[in-house]
N, C-alpha and C positions, 0 to 999 in steps of 0.2 A: 537233883541239883537245886541250887537255891534260886530264888526269884532274880537275884542280881545277875547270875549267869544267863538265865533265860531272857533277861532284858538286854544284856550287853552283847551276847553272841551274835544275834541277827544283825545288829548295827555294825559290828566288826566285819561280818561277811559282806554286807551290802557296801560298806565303805571300800573294802578291798576289791570288790567286783567292779565298782564304779570309780576307781582311783583317778583315771585320766579325764573322765568327763562327768564329774560329780556336779549335778545341778540341784541336788536335794537341799532343802533348807534345814535349819536346826529343828524346826517344828516337824518336818517330815521324819527326821531321825527320832524325834521324841515319840511320834505316833508308832513308829516301828518298835521302839523299845517298850512302849506300853503294851503293844500287841504281843510281844514276846513274853512278857510276864503276866499277861491277863488271866491265863488259866488258873494260876495260883492265887491271884487277887480275888477273883469272883467266887472261887470255891476253895478256900484255904484248907490245907491238910498238913498233918505232921507225920503220920505213919503211912507206910506203903499200903496197908489195907484200906485206908481212907482214900488214897489216890485211885485205887482200883474201883472204887464206887463213886468216883467224882464225875458228874455229868460234863464238866468242863474239860476233862482229860480223855475225850474220845473223839473219833472222827465225825460222828454226827453233829456235834456242836461246832467243830471246825468248819464243816460245810455251811452251816447256818451263819456262822460268823463271816465266812468268806463272801457269801451272798449279800449280807448286810454291807460289807465293805464295798462291794461292786456297785450296789444301789447308791450308796453314799457318794461314790466317785462319779456316778452319772448325774446325780442331783447337784453336787457341788464341784463342778468341773474345775473351776479355777482355784478353789481352796483345798480340795482333796483330790489330787490327780489319780488316774487309773493306775499308773505305775506305783504310786505309794500304796494303793490298796493291795496290789499284788505283793509288794514287799511285806506289808502287814500280815497278809494271809500266810506268806512264807514264814514269818517270824513265829506265828502261832503254831504252825506245823513243825517248825524246828523245836519248839518247846516240847511238843508231844514226842518227837524223836529222842530228844535228850532225856526225857523222863523214861522213855523206853529202854535206853541203854544204861540207865542208872537205877534199875530195879524193875521196870516194866510198867505197862499201862493196860487197861481194859479197852481194847481198840474200838469196839463198837458200842460201848456202854453209853446210854441206857437202853438202846434198842436190842442189843444182844450181848452176851458175855463171850468175849474172845480175848484171852490174855496173850499179850505179846511183849517180849522183852528179855533182857538179860542184865547182868551187872558188870558192864565193862568199865564203868566209872564208880568205884566204891565210895561210900559215904565219907571216908576220911580224906578224900581228894576234893570235896565240894568247896570248902573254904579256900584252899590254895588256888583252885580254878577261878574263884571270884577275884582273887588278887591278880592273877594273870590277865583276866579279862579287863579289869580296871586299868592296869598298866598299858594294855594294848589300845584301849580307847583313848587314854591320855596321849599315847604316842601318835595314833592316827589323826586325832582331831586337834591336838595342841602342840606337841613337841615338834612334829614335822613342820608345822607352819612357823613356829618360832625359829627354827633352824633354816628356814628358806627352802625346805625340801618339798613344798606343796607342788604336786604335778598338775 
């Protein structure tokens, strides 16, 4: 999937999960979106074979990233809450899952080679999925508020 979907899918899920008691700021959502797309940004790839040898597309880096987020949330309690750190970690893990169902990932790379995945979301659906995610984000964050439907 594209980086657009990786960034938008977690904020859609978090917004839907927290619809009634959303206390997250726009910056919190920005950090979640950045975390969702981070694996592709820090180690870009075009081909599936490149993704399978990408150190940012494995669980070992996710663990390191999650620990860094937790440390950051402890050090910056007021600016970067623990709850946001958990959502950012979830966003990164969701990225790995989405790549897993759209071709696969090398789950434990670079520590060990273990391919996991399938092609449930073929390449020709990636751009339409971006459009759907953009429309959902617009609806959840803007359209509902404009129409007075904010819960």
